[in-house]
N, C-alpha and C positions, 0 to 999 in steps of 0.2 A: 247403459241403462236404457232408459226405456224406448228412446230415439236413435240411437246414435249410428244405427247400423241402415237406416233406410235410404239414403243418397246414395249408396253403392250398390242397389239391388237390381237398379233400371236392366241393366243385360242380361238380368237371368229370366225375366220374362217372358211371355208372348207381347207382344206389343205392334199395333195395327196404326193405319193410317189416323193423325189426327186434325182434322181438319183447321179447328180452332188455332193450335199452333204452328200448323203450315207443317208439319213432319211426316214425312212418307218413310214407312217400314216396309222393306221387302222380304215379302215371305220367302222363306229357306223349305227346302223340301220336309224339314221334320215340326212345319209350323202347321198347325191346323186353319183350316179357311176361314177367312173374314167373318167374326158374328155378326149375326141381326141384333140391332139394337131397338131396344121398347124402352119408353117411360112409363113406369108402374105406379108412381105417386109424383103429386107435386105440392108437400107442404110449406106452407110459405112461399109459395112461388117459386120453391126451389127443385127443379127436374132432377128426380131420382132413377137411372138409368139402370137396365140389366142388358149385358151383352148373352147371346145365347150362342152355342156352337155346337151347332148339329152334327151328327156324327157323317163321318165320308158315306158310309152305307146305311140308310135305314134299316132298321131290319126287320120292318114289315107286321110289327107289333107296336105297342106302348115302348116307346124307348125308358130305359132308367134314366134318372138323372142325376147330377152330382149338383147341387147348389153352393156354392163357395161365397167367401166374405172375406174381404184383404185385410191386411193389415196395417199399422199406423199410429196404436196410441188411441185409438179411436179417435186422433185428431186433423191427418191428415190421411191421403194415398187416396185411390178410386179403383174401380173394377177392372181397368186393364192390369194392374198386378196380379199376376196367378202365379200358382204352381204348373210351371210348365209340362212337368213329367205328368201331371195327374190329370191335364187335359187334352195331352197328346193317348194317355191311355184310356179315357175316357171315348172322346170319337172315333177311335181306330175298332172299339167294341161294341160300335151301335149305339151306346152310349150318347144321353148329351150333358153339354159342362155347360152352366149358368155361372156369372159373376156379378155379383151384385153391386152399385154405389149405396151411401145411406148417409144419411146428415151427422154432421159432427159435434162433438163435445164442444162446448162454449160458442155460441150461449146455449144450446142444446144439452139437455141433462140424459140419461138412459134409458128414461121412460118416453124420450121423444124417439132413439132409438128402437124402441119395442115397439111402437107403433109404424115404424118404417117396417120392421120385419114381419108384424100382420098385414101390411098393404102388401109386401113380395110374397107373403104367403096366398092372398087374393088373387091376384092379378098371375102368379103362377097358375091356379086351377081355373081361374075363369077364360084368360087369354092363352095362356100359352098353351095349357094342355090339347084343347082343341085345333091352337093352330097347327102343331109340330108333332102332333099325335104322342106325345109326351103322356108318361105315365104318371097316374096319381096316387098310385100305390109305394111302386118301386122310386122312393123318393129318397136319397140322401144329403147328408149336409158336411161341408168341411169348411176350415178356417186356418189362417196362419195368426200368430201373433193375436192382438185384438180381435180381428177375425172370429177367432178362436173362441173369444168370450163369446160374440154373435151365435154363431153357431150353437152353444150351449143352451145360449137363453131359445133359438129355435125350440131344440128338442124338448126345451121343459115347458113350452108354451102353446106348441104349434097342435094341433088335433084338425087328423090322425097323426100322429108325431112320424118323424123320419123314422127309417129302419135302421139307419145306421147314423154315425159318426167318424169322422177322419179329423184329427185336431193335432196342429201342426207348431210345437213350441207355443203353444196357447194358454192363455190368461182366462180367467176366469175359475180355475178350480179350488182357490185358496184365495179368494180378494181379502177376505179377513187375517191380513198377513202383515209384518213391519215395515216388508220392501214397498207398500201401498203407501199404508199410513204413516209411517216412521218416519222421521227427520234426519235427513242423511248430511253429512260432512261435505264440504267440499272439496275436500281431499280423499273423499271415499272412491275405493277401487270397483273398477267395472270385472273384477274378478269375484264370483256370486259366494266362494265362500270365505271373503274377507269385508266384504262389503259392510259398513258401520252406520248404527242408528247414534243420535241422542237423546236425550229427554229434553224437554221446552227451559227446564233450569239451566240445561249446559249449552245453549247454544247461544250464540253471538250475532246471528245470522241477520243481515240489513236487509231494511226492508224492500219487496219484490220492486222490478223496475218499473217506470211509468209502461212500458208496453205491456209486462206482464197484468200486472193491473190492470189495464185494460179490458184485458181478454177474461179476466177472473169476475171482474165485474158484469159481466156481458154487455159489455159495451162494443160487440163487434158482429157483424154481418152472419145469418145463419149460411153454412157452407155444405155442399156436398159433397160430389166429387172433386177432387186436389192433388191433381197428378202433379209429380215433381216437374214434368217435363213440358208444364204449359207456360210457355213467360208471359204470357199474361196474368198470371195468378203466383209468379215466384216469389214476390214480397211476404205474400200472405201463405206462402208454404212454410218458407226458412223464421216467420214469425213463428209458425203452428210449431216449428222444431225446437226452438227455445223456450217455448213454453211449457212443451212437453219434456223438458229436462227440469224447469223450474218446481213445476208442480210434483216431478216426481221425488226431486231431493228435499223439498218443503214439505212430503206427505199429505199432497192434497188429491190425491189422486181420484180417489173415494168421495171425496165433497163435490168434486164435479161428477163422477158418473151419478152419485143420487140427486145432486140438486140441492145438499144439506151442507150449509156453512160452518163447518168448527166439527164434524164428523170425526176426522182424522185424529184432532185434537183431544176430542173424548176417547176414541179406543186407545191413543196413545196413555190415558190415564188409567188403565185397567191392567191390572195385575199380566206379566207377561204370560202365565199359564192359565187364564181364566178364560178361557176358549168362551163358556157358555156367558158369560158376561157379557164380552164383546158382541153375540149372537143376538142378546138380549137387548141392547144396542139402536139396533136396527129396526124403524119403524116398519109396523104390518104392510104400509103403503109401500114403502120399500125393497121388503124383500123378493118382492117378484124381479129385482135386479140382481140377485143373488144366486146363480147357479147351485154353489153349495149347499145353501139353505133347501133345493127344490127337489132335489134328488131322490125317487123313490123308486119300487121296483120297475114301474112303466118307462124307464130311462132307457135310451136305446142303444144297443151295445156301440162301444167306443173301442175304433184302432188309435193310440195314442202314442204320439211320437217328441221325443224332448231331447236337444241336447245338455249333457252333465257341464258346461263351461259355457252356459247363457244366463247372463247376466241383466238381461234385459225384461226376461219373465223367467222368473227362477224354475228350477227342476222339480221345486216342490208342489209348484202348482197342478203340475201333471200326475203326480205321486199322490197326491191329496183326493184327485179326482177318482183315479182307478181304485184309491183304498174306498172310497165313498160308495162307486158303485159296485165293487164288490162285497162289501158289505150287505148293500141290495139283492146281493144275488142277479146281478147283471151282468152279462159278460163285458170286458175290460182287457183290453193288449195294451201294455205300455214296453213299448221299444225306447233302450237309452242309447244314446250314441258318442261315446267317449271321444275328448278333445273338440265335440262342437261345440260353437258360440250359437247366439242367436242368428245372425244374419246369414252364417252358412248354412242352417237350415234349409233353403229354398237353392241351395244349388244342384241341377238336376242329376248330379254323382252321386249326389246325397240323397237324392230319389229313390233312382235305380237300384243303391245298395241298400237301401235301410227302409223304404215307404211304399214300395210297387206292390208289397203283399197285401195292400190295404184292396186293391180291385177282387182278388180271393176272398176276403174279407167280407165286403159287399155283395158279393154274389152268391156268398154262402147263406144272407139273409133276404135275399130276392125271395116273394111271394106273386102266387098268380095276379093278373089283370082281369078277373071275368068282369063281364057286365061293362067294361070300359068300350066306349065307341074309339073306331078308329077313323081317326081321319087323318089321309096321310097328305103333304103338302101342304104350305103354307095359305090359309085362307085370305080373304080380304080384310083386312084389319088395319086401320087408322093408326095405330097406336105406333106400328112400327116404322123406323125409321133409318136412314140410310147412314151406313160406317163411312 
């Protein structure tokens, strides 16, 4: 299910000292240096931060960058949960790895997250590029799970566009799917080949709990970073885990992404085979949140990896994305890992065995940085913070 895996993942990611939680993580020999942290935006007085992992040796020219968005159903998680192998490969090659926080759904919607993406884009080009001699051209975007959805939105809306995408078990390739708007029985299997849905006439589901109802009503505070490790936010983290499960089971995910109450129910009323009718139900003002409706021949090339036993984000999402890209003659590579579930996609061994080719894929997309000013080292910038 959409949130079942997250608590087991902490040991699989780089994590550094968390002053708020009083946790000290000692770097091992395979862990990159602690990142430099910036606040890139403060919507609703919520600080949104980016961690900048600089290369172990700067190449002497504008450093290519990979911008990463974490998973967590768009409801929880934070920038410190990063794909370990990808970060290692970046900094050892003279690249820079950036991991971003963003606001979470409830009370926010996808429109707010899209604003965060635009703020991140502006901050990258106006602050980080000159401060660290980063490339304004060789920019690539990656995401795991729900972070892959944000990566696809970035590919759709940023100008200039990223030169390539790396998507790991990513949602967003087929949001108009019963997996997101269908009603699931309480006894639904987590096996993606057997998960069942019901129609409104056959379900006898009780009303949502008071906790879930409070979140769905938007009666909660705006959340940015929400790490599992922060004891001061533990109650919020676990509440959102429960909400994520109920939202998925009740077919409300697209309601909370778009902010349109009842959208899932209207989508369920459309005949199963009528994809065009479902697309017509998406208002023009909201189509900007559906990557599958935005793909054209300018979409960046994509390296896509998915497990065939993923029950949280179905393989069909990556298959649909790759098929749409190929139909537009956009380069797309899909790697399907047999027997791999959602949570195991982040294991370092899985990255090394199945995903490390993404760096070669990206290197083949690089272009020259003519005309860019080289500013070596960090200048005086009031936005930088200690970590």
